[in-house]
C-alpha positions as CSV (number, residue, x, y, z in Angstrom):
1,M,7.1,82.0,-29.2
2,E,8.0,81.3,-32.8
3,T,5.8,82.3,-35.7
4,W,5.5,80.1,-38.8
5,S,3.5,80.2,-42.0
6,V,1.7,77.4,-43.9
7,F,-0.2,78.3,-47.0
8,N,0.3,82.0,-46.3
9,V,-1.5,81.7,-42.9
10,K,0.6,82.9,-39.9
11,R,0.4,80.8,-36.8
12,K,2.2,80.8,-33.5
13,C,3.9,77.8,-32.0
14,L,3.0,77.5,-28.4
15,E,5.1,75.5,-26.0
16,R,3.8,72.1,-25.1
17,D,1.7,71.8,-22.0
18,C,0.9,68.7,-19.9
19,G,-2.8,69.6,-20.4
20,L,-2.8,68.6,-24.1
21,P,-4.4,65.3,-25.2
22,R,-2.4,62.2,-24.8
23,F,-1.5,61.8,-28.5
24,N,0.3,65.2,-28.5
25,N,1.6,65.0,-24.9
26,S,4.8,63.3,-24.0
27,C,4.2,64.0,-20.3
28,S,1.0,62.0,-19.9
29,E,0.8,58.7,-18.2
30,P,0.8,55.7,-20.5
31,V,-2.7,54.3,-21.3
32,P,-3.0,50.5,-21.0
33,R,-3.0,48.7,-24.4
34,Y,-5.1,45.6,-24.9
35,Q,-5.0,42.9,-27.6
36,A,-8.3,41.4,-28.6
37,R,-9.2,38.5,-30.9
38,V,-12.8,38.1,-32.0
39,L,-13.7,34.8,-33.5
40,V,-16.8,34.9,-35.7
41,H,-18.5,31.7,-36.8
42,L,-21.8,30.7,-38.3
43,R,-24.6,29.6,-36.0
44,P,-25.0,25.9,-35.9
45,S,-28.4,26.2,-37.6
46,V,-27.0,28.0,-40.6
47,L,-25.7,26.0,-43.6
48,D,-22.0,26.6,-44.6
49,P,-21.6,25.9,-48.3
50,A,-18.0,27.2,-48.3
51,G,-17.2,24.8,-45.4
52,E,-18.9,21.9,-47.3
53,A,-17.0,22.7,-50.5
54,T,-13.7,22.8,-48.6
55,R,-14.4,19.5,-46.9
56,S,-15.2,17.9,-50.2
57,A,-12.0,19.3,-51.8
58,A,-9.9,18.0,-48.8
59,S,-11.4,14.6,-49.4
60,R,-10.5,14.7,-53.1
61,L,-6.9,15.7,-52.1
62,G,-6.7,12.5,-50.0
63,V,-7.3,13.9,-46.6
64,K,-9.4,11.4,-44.8
65,G,-11.5,11.6,-41.7
66,I,-13.0,15.1,-41.9
67,E,-16.6,14.7,-41.0
68,R,-17.5,18.4,-40.6
69,L,-15.7,21.6,-41.6
70,R,-17.1,25.1,-40.9
71,I,-15.4,28.3,-42.0
72,G,-15.3,31.5,-39.8
73,K,-13.1,34.5,-39.4
74,A,-10.7,35.8,-36.8
75,V,-10.3,39.5,-36.2
76,E,-7.3,40.7,-34.2
77,L,-7.0,44.3,-32.9
78,E,-5.1,46.4,-30.4
79,L,-6.8,49.2,-28.5
80,E,-6.1,51.6,-25.7
81,A,-8.5,51.7,-22.8
82,S,-8.5,52.9,-19.2
83,D,-9.1,49.3,-17.9
84,E,-10.1,45.8,-19.0
85,A,-13.8,46.4,-18.5
86,D,-13.7,49.5,-20.8
87,A,-11.7,47.6,-23.4
88,R,-14.1,44.6,-23.3
89,Q,-17.1,47.0,-23.6
90,Q,-15.6,48.7,-26.7
91,V,-14.8,45.4,-28.4
92,E,-18.2,43.9,-27.6
93,L,-19.9,46.9,-29.2
94,L,-17.6,46.6,-32.3
95,S,-18.4,42.8,-32.5
96,D,-22.1,43.2,-32.1
97,R,-22.5,46.0,-34.6
98,L,-19.7,45.6,-37.1
99,L,-17.8,42.4,-37.1
100,A,-20.6,39.8,-36.9
101,N,-24.1,39.6,-38.4
102,P,-26.2,38.7,-35.3
103,V,-28.8,37.0,-37.4
104,I,-26.5,34.2,-38.7
105,E,-23.3,34.5,-36.7
106,N,-22.0,34.1,-33.2
107,W,-18.7,35.5,-31.9
108,T,-16.4,34.9,-29.0
109,L,-13.9,37.3,-27.5
110,E,-10.3,36.8,-26.2
111,L,-8.8,39.8,-24.4
112,K,-5.5,40.3,-22.8
113,L,-3.2,43.1,-21.7
114,S,-0.4,43.6,-24.2
């Protein structure tokens, strides 16, 4: 065992053990990583002034034929989870409580193993 000091506090370096958490442990099995894309858009009953303004600006630029334009957002993330059901549950919780306002927005989820 090696002793080292940081800020005048002595500590002992212990050898790595396979029982450590996965972020400190090079011997652990790899955890599956998933890629998720959450598409958030306004509910059809909610007016979209930004979409209307963009549609009007496109018309002024000479782009013809746009009858309806609505603006949303796409959120892409990667996460580690034990299986696809666990990954889906985590992203659904995140989408419901953080990424979308359930009063005025809907969301859809795309999930795949990376």
